[in-house]
Structure formats: structure tokens, C-alpha cells
VOGU-3710 file (C-alpha; in Angstrom, 3 decimals, decimal comma):
1> mkklilifig> 52,437/71,452/-24,414  52,552/69,724/-28,366  52,490/66,154/-28,687  53,814/65,352/-31,950  55,570/66,806/-34,557  55,981/64,892/-38,099  58,550/65,916/-40,480  60,042/64,513/-43,812  63,341/64,957/-44,451  65,381/64,064/-47,423
11> fmfvsivlan> 66,632/66,083/-49,905  64,740/69,337/-49,840  61,849/68,077/-48,495  60,237/68,399/-44,908  56,717/67,858/-43,267  55,659/68,800/-39,779  52,961/67,904/-38,253  52,144/69,311/-34,392  49,461/68,540/-31,774  48,742/70,456/-28,989
21> dddtvsrvsk> 47,049/68,994/-25,485  44,488/71,586/-25,903  41,681/72,232/-28,387  43,096/75,569/-29,240  45,392/76,858/-31,982  48,089/79,212/-30,422  48,019/82,366/-31,590  48,254/81,703/-35,543  48,261/85,513/-36,864  46,462/85,866/-40,224
31> ekfankqyly> 49,834/88,179/-41,097  51,556/84,729/-41,306  49,755/83,342/-43,784  49,202/86,406/-46,464  46,310/86,035/-48,696  44,638/82,645/-47,226  41,852/82,148/-45,463  41,940/79,192/-42,967  38,513/78,829/-41,713  39,291/75,534/-40,461
41> lknpcevfgi> 41,681/77,137/-37,811  38,685/78,805/-36,180  37,390/75,243/-35,407  38,636/72,826/-32,493  41,764/71,187/-33,979  44,487/69,612/-32,514  47,133/68,540/-35,540  48,992/70,758/-38,107  50,943/69,663/-40,811  53,729/71,578/-42,412
51> dftsselnig> 55,567/70,192/-45,826  58,145/71,974/-47,359  59,474/71,523/-51,030  61,742/73,767/-53,118  58,986/76,177/-53,560  55,902/75,767/-51,260  55,282/75,203/-47,461  52,330/72,978/-47,208  50,231/72,976/-43,800  48,133/70,030/-43,142
61> ffcddgpqiv> 46,066/69,256/-40,094  43,266/67,115/-38,738  39,909/68,402/-38,104  35,976/67,118/-37,950  36,304/67,234/-41,728  39,338/65,181/-42,116  42,630/66,155/-43,047  42,854/69,276/-44,760  46,027/70,970/-46,787  47,135/74,753/-47,720
71> sypvevnspn> 49,728/75,989/-49,241  51,748/79,314/-49,961  55,003/80,002/-51,888  58,361/80,078/-49,635  62,061/81,115/-50,201  63,921/79,133/-52,723  67,454/79,223/-50,821  66,393/78,175/-47,064  68,450/76,691/-44,553  68,479/73,118/-42,962
81> plekasliae> 65,351/71,698/-43,814  64,902/69,917/-40,116  65,788/73,337/-38,384  63,484/75,324/-40,151  60,993/73,208/-39,741  61,536/73,476/-36,213  61,523/77,145/-36,312  58,199/77,407/-38,120  56,779/75,240/-35,693  57,723/77,464/-32,583
91> elfekdterv> 56,405/80,473/-34,283  53,038/78,869/-35,178  52,958/77,415/-31,431  55,278/79,269/-29,595  56,256/76,405/-27,566  58,942/73,701/-27,835  58,024/70,083/-28,988  58,812/67,006/-27,569  58,020/64,326/-30,249  59,012/64,165/-33,954
101> lisipesysy> 57,954/61,465/-36,827  60,065/61,779/-39,553  59,244/60,527/-42,847  62,448/59,211/-45,054  62,917/57,280/-48,416  62,314/53,561/-47,961  65,533/52,761/-48,853  67,358/54,402/-46,384  70,457/52,247/-44,731  70,584/51,897/-40,957
111> rqrlmvieeg> 73,376/54,545/-40,961  71,399/56,786/-42,623  67,933/56,541/-40,685  70,180/57,360/-37,662  71,614/60,308/-39,239  68,156/61,583/-39,454  67,567/60,711/-35,779  70,635/62,459/-34,488  69,891/65,496/-36,628  66,315/65,876/-35,159
121> kkigfknvrl> 67,896/65,514/-31,440  70,516/67,950/-32,158  67,610/70,355/-33,054  65,787/69,588/-29,907  63,458/66,758/-30,172  63,560/64,421/-27,725  61,500/61,653/-29,332  62,265/60,852/-32,932  60,180/58,238/-35,135  60,117/57,554/-38,869
131> msnskaaaig> 57,958/56,396/-41,397  58,610/56,046/-45,194  56,945/58,058/-48,012  55,183/55,496/-49,510  53,473/54,343/-46,428  52,463/57,727/-45,713  50,890/58,373/-48,940  49,297/54,898/-48,808  47,528/56,057/-45,265  46,898/59,614/-47,090
141> aywnisnire> 44,989/57,579/-49,520  42,962/54,596/-48,082  42,749/55,701/-44,369  39,016/56,344/-44,546  38,113/52,777/-46,110  36,983/50,787/-43,123  33,560/49,934/-44,542  35,171/48,700/-47,585  36,446/44,976/-48,134  40,225/43,999/-47,592
151> kriascvfrn> 42,054/45,699/-50,130  45,862/45,034/-51,413  47,810/47,731/-53,065  50,747/49,132/-54,200  51,975/52,541/-53,159  54,495/53,887/-55,382  56,105/57,005/-54,781  58,225/59,363/-57,285  59,922/62,110/-55,367  63,118/64,386/-56,476
161> ncfeisiiei> 63,966/61,933/-59,307  63,638/59,201/-56,868  61,336/56,039/-56,657  60,078/53,786/-53,970  57,121/51,233/-53,477  55,610/49,839/-50,599  53,168/46,730/-51,032  50,370/47,048/-48,509  47,203/45,272/-47,387  44,483/47,104/-45,939
171> gdgvfevlss> 41,515/46,162/-43,949  39,422/47,454/-40,671  41,818/50,137/-40,385  45,096/48,251/-40,157  47,814/48,798/-42,885  50,197/45,831/-42,885  53,044/46,123/-45,107  54,094/43,136/-47,111  56,612/44,373/-49,173  59,078/47,415/-49,841
181> ngttfdvndi> 61,930/48,293/-52,176  63,239/51,893/-53,274  66,257/53,661/-54,589  67,350/57,590/-53,507  69,422/57,727/-57,229  68,091/59,609/-60,152  65,615/56,606/-61,553  64,546/55,513/-65,189  61,821/53,259/-66,464  64,127/50,235/-66,430
191> qtreicsqal> 65,264/50,689/-63,019  61,420/51,188/-61,707  60,559/48,224/-63,370  63,101/46,189/-61,769  62,407/47,633/-58,158  58,646/47,040/-58,636  59,312/43,480/-59,799  61,479/42,827/-56,781  58,986/44,153/-54,475  56,464/41,821/-56,237
201> dnlyynreld> 58,848/38,877/-55,867  59,294/39,363/-52,320  55,713/38,600/-51,582  56,361/34,889/-52,792  52,656/33,943/-52,464  49,319/35,348/-53,761  50,977/38,408/-55,822  47,332/40,187/-56,911  46,861/43,415/-56,515  43,455/45,409/-56,195
211> evlivgkndy> 45,166/48,624/-56,745  48,193/50,674/-57,771  48,549/53,958/-56,069  51,190/56,317/-58,020  52,488/59,346/-56,216  54,251/62,304/-57,534  54,080/66,071/-58,495  51,904/66,558/-61,480  54,058/68,141/-63,732  56,814/65,403/-62,739
221> lsknnaliea> 54,664/62,829/-63,666  53,260/64,389/-66,654  56,785/64,627/-68,131  57,821/61,346/-67,354  54,845/58,882/-68,592  57,529/56,265/-69,347  57,834/55,803/-65,579  54,404/55,290/-64,992  54,232/52,923/-68,045  56,818/51,097/-66,458
231> vksvfgnscg> 55,202/50,351/-63,416  51,952/49,254/-65,349  54,396/46,961/-67,313  54,832/44,819/-64,024  51,248/45,165/-62,414  49,557/44,341/-65,798  45,904/45,291/-66,295  44,535/43,053/-63,903  44,108/45,809/-60,958  43,074/49,603/-61,283
241> yviddenlii> 45,172/52,383/-61,149  45,192/56,054/-58,939  47,235/58,475/-60,162  47,496/61,484/-57,258  49,536/64,256/-56,300  52,377/63,847/-53,429  50,189/66,000/-51,384  49,394/62,746/-50,028  52,401/62,040/-48,242  51,592/65,120/-45,676
251> qglaiyssvf> 48,151/64,068/-45,769  48,953/60,736/-44,431  51,723/62,002/-41,673  48,866/64,284/-40,696  46,365/61,288/-40,496  48,962/59,181/-38,736  49,693/61,886/-36,102  45,630/61,565/-35,206  46,568/58,346/-33,938  48,347/59,401/-31,019
261> tkktdillld> 45,675/61,898/-30,008  42,679/59,058/-30,525  41,032/60,988/-33,297  41,082/57,716/-35,533  41,603/54,449/-35,141  44,523/53,355/-37,495  47,216/50,387/-36,806  50,614/50,637/-38,984  51,987/47,105/-38,975  55,216/48,158/-40,469
271> afpfsigiit> 58,223/45,843/-41,911  62,008/45,907/-41,585  62,789/46,941/-44,940  66,108/45,030/-45,174  67,924/41,827/-44,027  70,291/42,148/-41,237  72,545/39,386/-39,476  76,342/38,717/-38,176  79,782/37,505/-39,595  81,581/35,555/-36,812
281> srdiftpiiy> 85,453/35,232/-36,832  85,375/32,172/-39,465  83,479/34,899/-42,109  80,205/32,847/-42,340  77,305/35,389/-42,729  74,197/34,338/-40,848  70,966/36,403/-41,578  69,255/36,978/-38,273  66,042/39,520/-39,213  64,948/38,946/-42,838
291> rnttiptrkt> 63,846/41,406/-45,275  59,943/42,415/-44,685  59,632/40,968/-41,284  56,643/42,711/-39,408  58,138/44,914/-36,836  58,261/45,018/-33,834  60,395/41,637/-34,050  62,833/39,771/-31,768  64,891/36,826/-33,591  67,672/34,567/-31,963
301> qmittvenyq> 70,401/32,703/-33,716  72,679/30,093/-31,690  76,603/30,216/-32,307  79,328/28,530/-30,708  83,474/28,248/-30,413  85,417/26,919/-33,143  88,444/26,711/-31,315  89,530/24,522/-27,817  89,094/27,242/-24,878  88,287/30,082/-26,666
311> ssieiqlfee> 86,933/32,791/-24,615  86,255/35,678/-27,370  84,413/36,321/-30,612  84,578/39,029/-32,768  80,842/39,774/-34,325  80,418/41,791/-37,465  76,964/43,229/-38,413  75,881/43,517/-42,004  72,951/44,986/-43,618  71,523/44,144/-47,135
321> iidkiesnns> 71,813/47,057/-49,743  68,327/47,839/-50,986  69,601/50,964/-53,027  71,534/48,222/-55,265  71,523/51,100/-58,379  74,280/52,840/-56,059  76,798/50,099/-57,235  77,779/48,618/-60,681  78,654/45,773/-58,788  75,585/43,433/-58,714
331> saffrkfssf> 77,259/41,030/-56,134  77,516/43,953/-53,509  74,425/42,900/-51,521  75,534/43,531/-47,934  77,341/46,118/-46,101  78,970/46,159/-43,007  77,760/49,082/-40,490  79,242/47,897/-37,054  81,381/45,308/-35,033  82,366/44,409/-31,810
341> nisgiprakk> 84,091/41,734/-29,403  82,220/39,613/-27,055  84,440/38,022/-24,167  83,800/36,179/-21,155  82,912/33,080/-22,888  83,338/30,288/-20,355  86,377/28,078/-20,878  85,556/24,819/-22,596  86,172/22,550/-25,588  85,405/24,043/-29,067
351> gvpkieitfn> 81,534/23,431/-29,789  80,806/23,132/-26,186  79,452/26,928/-24,921  76,049/27,937/-26,255  76,127/31,443/-27,361  72,455/32,749/-27,989  72,311/35,901/-30,286  69,167/38,003/-29,725  68,018/40,567/-32,154  65,337/42,730/-31,243
361> inadciltis> 63,782/45,787/-33,947  61,368/47,998/-32,382  58,533/50,140/-34,505  61,100/52,443/-35,482  63,717/50,035/-36,888  66,255/50,543/-33,985  68,238/47,264/-33,292  69,060/46,047/-29,740  71,420/43,000/-29,547  71,643/40,722/-26,519
371> ineltknkel> 74,070/37,949/-26,258  74,026/34,903/-23,611  75,869/32,168/-23,159  73,553/29,385/-21,963  75,354/26,466/-20,245  76,473/28,888/-17,651  73,540/31,728/-17,892  76,091/34,776/-18,316  75,368/37,735/-19,986  78,006/38,631/-22,436
381> ykktfdslnd> 76,641/41,363/-24,140  73,699/43,924/-24,435  73,311/47,160/-26,907  70,934/49,522/-28,612  72,148/50,686/-31,758  70,581/53,906/-31,542  73,536/56,547/-32,451  75,983/56,937/-35,036  78,845/56,635/-32,286  77,875/52,940/-32,323
391> ldi> 78,479/52,416/-35,775  81,660/51,860/-38,054  81,722/54,887/-39,782
//
């Protein structure tokens, strides 16, 4: 049975990585890969990667010689990329797949992330996990530097006229995300400079980098040198620069899938990409999880009643807007994404109840909220926000 599929979905891109329990490839015929020589398929191999663009199907896999990628043309007009990826995976392996890791733009909102997860579940995947392009590219580029001293890099990805960045500290096989930023809107040099500057400012201390990785289609980067220069204007001449093709994304996915099959020893310490918090009935915003907090994480916040014998409180959930380019209103930093009422608060004078709100964020950025009244040790609310039905659409 296949263990893992990784898929990039966002605009016109999809990537899949598959893993089998056994050490053989299931009936991959040469007719399916016309004019290609897949010598590595003759060797024991567990992991395969597939990446769709508007013009190519890329296949990536991990073997004894490391990650490998091959490509051939595909039709320009294609169905839902996630469904297409699922069909190709079924053709290759002739079995259903249970687990999926989807790579998305870094600036996707909570709602957009759930949309991708639900789309994966509709196709038939039971477990859906997420990873951003810039983090996958970083893993693809730096996965094999275990013998090199600790390195701090910025992974910058230009894809489909969009841009994102993750600043990552790497050492002993650990990829620790320190800061991230991005946009899913058409980007120019001014916006690129602003996005990089914000990611750097979020470090607060020790902003020195060893290297900046710039990833994108070769023809796109060569025609848009102003974007590369915008990146360099932020990070200066004190660090090195590496420019590479977007194949690093599928390569990173293939490599990270090998973690689950214990082929490589890599640990990704991801960070929550935006701040998230609550507004209570008195319209006071309280952030609970701050942007760039390492996940999984658990944070609590105490609130109380503002009226005598108050028995209920309306809670509104707000998230920080990362993709600020989408709005001409620079003050629109937060958006509401859900709301609910908690009831059953013990009757008491205002300020007496001790209401503890706990936010749990797992490694896939999925939020679980639990609310307890401490004076009576009473649970008032508990919910995992893993479905679009849980949000205010």
C-alpha cells in the first residue's frame, strides 16, 4: 500500500510524491513514458514525485543516488490539477493512496488552506498535510549539508508571477523556519522589496544571512532581472546568492517524503505564518498565536465577564492578513474567519469568572480551541477548525 503522496496545488501547479510499502515499482510501463529512459526505476525505490506545470509533467523520486527528476510534455488544457494528479498516481501504482502532503503558497489564509485540504479529501485522500513552496525549495537545495556548519538562508520563490520568502536556519538536518512572507498577486520589484524587508524585520535580532536562494523558472527569472535585483537590494552584498530552477520544489517534496519512510533524517520546525486571535463582545482584539511562532504550539489567554451575572460571551476569531497587496487599505491588517458563542458561564459578579481560552496549532497549522471556566473547573467549549463548515464564509 502506498504511504505518501505530496501534491502542490495553487494556480496551475501540482506535485505528487508517492511511496510504496514494498521496494518495487508497480507496473510502470515504458509506453507511459514515451522516449524516456528511466534507469533508476530498475533499482529498489520507494518514493516518486510528480509535478504539473502548464506545459510539463515532472516526476521526482528518491533512490540510493538521492532525489531524481525527469520530465515530459503534457496537454495545456487539463482538468482539476489535484484530480489529475490523483488519476496519474492511480495509473502509475494501480492502488488508492491514503496520505497526501500538499505544497501551497506561503501567504494562503486559514480559509484557503482548508479549501485545499477539503479538495484533497473530496478526491479521496484521507490525510492531507501542507507545506509552502519556499520551504520545499529550501529542503531541495540544502537537505544534504549535515556536515556543514549551521547556515542561515532566505528561500525566495517566484512562481506564476507570485512571490514568497522563508528565512530558515539549517544545521544537523534541522530546518527551523524563523520568518516568512509572501503574496499570491502579480508581484513587481517594489512589492518584492517590501515582502523581503518585512520578513527580515520579523527576525527582531541577528538579521545576518549566509545565503539567499532565488528559485523560479529560468526563462521567467532571466526576463525579470529587476525582481532579482530587488531581493539583492534588501539583503546586500554580505551574503552569497544562488539562483536555481523551480524543480527544487518537487525535489524538496521528494526528499521530505523520504523522512516518512526513514530514508533521510530531516526535521522541519515550521512556523505559523500569521497572527491569530480573538475579539470578544467589547470589540477588544487579543492576539493569542503570534506570527512566526514555531509549531506545534499551545497558547492560553485569560478573559472574564464585563457584566454582573453574565452567562455567555460571543467570541470572534481573526487572522492577520499576510497578502496585504490584495487591499489598497493598508490598515486592513486582520480579517474575521469564524465566530461562536460560549454559554454556561457560572453566574457571578463581573470580573469573577476565570475563563481560560487555549489555542492549539498542530504541525499542519490546524487550530483547536478549548475554553474552560477555572473557578468551577467547567469546560465551556472545544472545537477543531478543520472544515470550511467551521468558518464564516
